[in-house]
C-alpha positions in Angstrom: 72.1 42.4 156.8 74.0 42.3 160.1 72.6 38.8 160.8 73.6 37.7 157.3 77.2 38.9 157.8 77.3 37.3 161.3 76.1 34.0 159.9 78.8 34.1 157.2 81.5 34.9 159.8 80.5 32.0 162.0 80.2 29.6 159.0 83.7 30.5 157.6 85.9 28.7 160.2 83.6 25.7 159.9 84.1 25.6 156.2 87.9 25.9 156.7 88.0 23.0 159.1 85.9 20.9 156.7 88.1 21.6 153.7 91.3 20.8 155.7 89.8 17.5 156.9 88.6 16.7 153.4 92.1 17.3 152.0 93.7 15.2 154.7 91.3 12.3 154.0 92.0 12.6 150.2 95.7 12.3 151.0 95.1 9.0 152.8 92.5 7.4 150.6 93.4 6.3 147.0 92.3 9.2 144.7 89.9 8.8 141.8 91.9 9.6 138.7 90.4 11.4 135.7 90.0 9.3 132.5 92.2 10.7 129.8 90.9 8.6 126.9 89.0 11.5 125.3 91.6 14.2 125.8 93.7 15.9 123.2 96.9 17.0 124.9 99.3 19.8 123.6 102.7 20.0 125.2 105.0 22.9 124.5 108.7 22.1 124.5 107.6 18.6 123.9 110.6 17.3 121.9 113.0 16.6 124.8 113.6 16.8 128.5 110.5 16.8 130.7 108.3 17.5 127.7 109.3 14.2 126.1 108.6 12.3 129.3 105.2 14.1 129.6 104.3 12.9 126.2 105.2 9.3 127.1 103.2 9.6 130.4 100.1 11.0 128.8 100.3 8.3 126.1 100.7 5.6 128.7 97.7 6.8 130.6 95.5 6.7 127.5 95.3 10.2 126.1 93.5 10.2 122.7 95.9 12.5 120.8 99.2 14.2 121.7 100.4 17.3 120.0 104.0 18.5 120.4 105.3 22.0 120.0 108.9 23.0 119.9 111.7 24.7 118.0 113.9 21.7 117.1 112.3 19.5 114.4 114.7 16.6 114.9 113.7 16.2 118.6 110.0 16.7 117.8 110.1 14.1 115.1 111.9 11.5 117.3 109.4 11.9 120.1 106.4 11.8 117.8 107.6 8.5 116.3 108.2 7.1 119.8 104.6 8.1 120.9 103.1 6.6 117.7 104.9 3.3 118.4 103.1 3.3 121.8 99.8 3.2 119.9 98.8 6.9 120.4 98.1 9.3 117.7 100.8 12.1 117.8 101.5 15.2 115.7 104.2 17.9 115.9 104.3 21.5 114.9 107.4 23.7 114.9 106.5 26.7 117.1 108.3 29.3 119.1 105.9 30.1 121.9 107.7 33.4 122.5 106.4 34.6 119.1 102.8 35.7 119.5 101.9 35.6 115.8 103.4 32.2 115.4 101.5 30.8 118.4 98.2 32.0 117.0 99.0 30.7 113.5 100.0 27.3 114.7 97.0 27.1 117.1 94.7 27.6 114.2 96.6 24.9 112.3 96.3 22.5 115.2 92.5 23.0 115.4 92.1 22.4 111.6 94.4 19.3 111.5 93.9 17.6 114.9 90.8 19.2 116.6 90.2 21.0 119.8 92.8 20.9 122.6 91.5 19.9 126.0 94.7 19.8 127.9 97.4 22.5 127.4 100.8 21.8 129.0 103.0 24.9 129.1 106.4 23.3 129.5 108.7 25.2 127.1 111.4 27.2 128.9 115.0 28.5 128.6 117.7 29.5 131.0 120.9 31.4 130.3 122.5 31.0 133.7 124.3 34.3 134.1 124.2 37.3 136.4 122.3 40.4 135.4 125.4 42.3 134.5 126.8 39.4 132.5 123.6 38.8 130.6 123.0 39.9 127.0 119.9 42.1 126.7 118.4 39.9 123.9 119.0 36.8 126.0 117.1 38.3 128.9 114.2 39.2 126.6 114.2 35.8 125.1 113.7 34.1 128.5 110.8 36.4 129.4 109.1 35.9 126.1 109.4 32.1 126.2 109.0 31.4 129.9 106.3 33.9 130.7 104.7 35.7 127.8 104.5 32.4 125.9 101.9 31.2 128.4 99.8 34.3 127.8 99.7 33.5 124.0 99.1 29.8 124.3 96.4 30.2 126.9 94.7 32.9 125.0 94.8 30.7 121.9 93.2 27.6 123.4 91.3 28.6 126.6 88.3 30.2 124.8 87.3 26.9 123.2 87.8 25.0 126.4 85.4 27.4 128.1 82.8 26.8 125.3 83.2 23.1 125.6 83.2 23.3 129.4 86.1 20.9 129.2 89.8 21.9 129.6 92.9 22.0 131.7 95.8 24.4 131.7 99.0 23.0 133.1 102.2 24.9 133.9 105.6 23.3 134.5 107.1 25.9 136.7 109.9 25.7 139.2 110.5 26.0 142.9 112.8 28.9 141.9 109.6 30.9 141.4 109.3 30.9 145.2 112.9 31.0 146.2 115.4 32.5 143.7 119.1 31.9 143.4 122.0 33.9 142.0 123.2 33.2 138.5 119.8 32.5 137.0 118.2 35.9 137.4 116.4 35.6 134.0 114.9 32.2 134.8 113.9 33.0 138.4 112.2 36.3 137.3 110.3 34.6 134.5 109.2 31.7 136.7 108.0 34.1 139.4 105.9 35.9 136.8 104.7 32.7 135.4 103.6 31.5 138.9 101.6 34.8 139.4 100.0 34.3 136.0 98.9 30.7 136.9 97.7 31.7 140.4 95.6 34.5 139.0 94.3 32.2 136.2 93.4 29.4 138.6 91.3 31.8 140.8 89.7 33.2 137.6 88.6 29.7 136.6 86.7 29.0 139.8 83.4 29.9 138.3 84.1 28.2 134.9 82.7 24.6 135.1 84.8 21.9 133.6 87.9 24.0 133.1 90.8 23.8 135.7 94.5 24.6 136.1 97.5 22.9 137.6 100.9 24.4 138.5 103.8 22.2 139.1 106.9 23.6 141.0 109.7 21.0 141.0 113.1 21.2 142.6 116.2 20.9 140.4 115.5 18.2 137.7 118.3 16.3 136.0 117.8 17.5 132.4 120.1 19.0 129.8 118.7 22.5 130.4 120.4 22.7 133.8 123.5 20.7 132.9 126.4 21.6 135.2 124.4 22.9 138.1 125.8 21.5 141.3 124.0 20.9 144.6 126.2 20.9 147.7 124.5 17.9 149.3 123.3 15.8 146.4 122.6 12.8 148.7 120.4 14.9 151.0 118.8 16.9 148.1 119.0 14.7 145.0 117.9 16.1 141.7 114.5 14.9 140.5 114.3 12.5 137.6 112.3 14.0 134.6 110.2 10.9 134.4 109.2 11.4 138.1 108.2 15.0 137.4 106.2 13.9 134.4 104.4 11.1 136.2 103.5 13.3 139.2 102.3 16.1 136.8 99.9 13.8 134.9 98.6 12.4 138.2 98.0 16.0 139.5 96.0 16.7 136.3 94.0 13.5 136.8 93.3 14.5 140.4 92.6 18.1 139.5 95.3 19.4 141.9 95.8 23.1 141.6 99.4 23.3 142.9 102.1 20.7 143.3 105.5 21.1 145.0 108.1 18.5 144.2 109.4 16.9 146.4 107.2 17.4 149.4 110.1 18.9 151.4 109.8 22.1 149.3 106.8 22.9 151.5 109.3 23.3 154.4 111.2 25.8 152.3 108.1 27.9 151.7 107.2 27.9 155.4 110.8 28.8 156.5 110.8 31.7 154.0 107.6 33.0 155.5 108.8 33.0 159.1 112.5 33.4 159.2 114.4 36.7 159.1 116.4 37.5 155.9 119.7 37.0 157.6 118.7 33.4 158.6 117.5 32.7 155.0 120.8 33.9 153.7 122.7 31.5 155.9 120.5 28.6 154.7 121.3 29.5 151.1 125.0 29.6 151.9 124.9 26.3 153.8 122.9 24.5 151.1 125.2 25.8 148.4 122.5 27.6 146.4 124.5 30.8 146.3 127.2 29.0 144.2 125.2 26.2 142.5 125.2 28.0 139.1 129.0 28.6 139.1 129.6 25.4 137.1 126.4 25.8 135.0 126.8 24.8 131.3 123.3 24.5 130.1 122.0 22.7 127.0 124.7 22.1 124.4 
């Protein structure tokens, strides 16, 4: 037994070096992208914003069917018609992912009308943009139900069949605010941190499940209606991401089976600094960058 443990201990650093070198090589060489022609993709919050761009990107890359979930029928209908004009079969269902019973009911309807879902994209989210004391209790609950618990319900609804088919992918459009919170969006930051923990646990839990994987995307501020009015102190140095860029990189991450994706790459520096700098230094970075006051002009979706 001792020799077995000793062998494993000596082999472990070799495995680590191999995996690091393999990852570095994959970053240099052109990746082999997964074929999406047989995939049925369901996107929550798919009527507008990043969700609409995700639908376009999946259609452009050959997904077989695209299903959109959301709460606003007008937006869902417009996006559905656009995707159909691109030559891809598309359906929409009105569904509030924060409502557990509604999620399970609509998931059953999707299976009966469209078929099995093989790629689930949890994109739906809300933000109220207020401090804790200024926030309405119901608004705080709403953001937790949609941004966090909604992923529990959608994943529970579709993952079992993916495991049976040994073919599936769970995708989460998260936020870098899950790793580095800001004032003025306490509901959003809390829900995204919870969502990140959910995906991290789920990703590890799927390691022994052949054919089923997960991807978590953590983008910087993206120029969509949801964060309208948010102001960055140095927009030329830290420009907001375009939603089409986030969508493109997300679909590529799915095709490359990438577990975690930070956008842009400079966000890796933020994670490293947060791990090594004292709290006082981090506070000065937040003040210098303007993240302490960036939500002061927040308007949100109108």
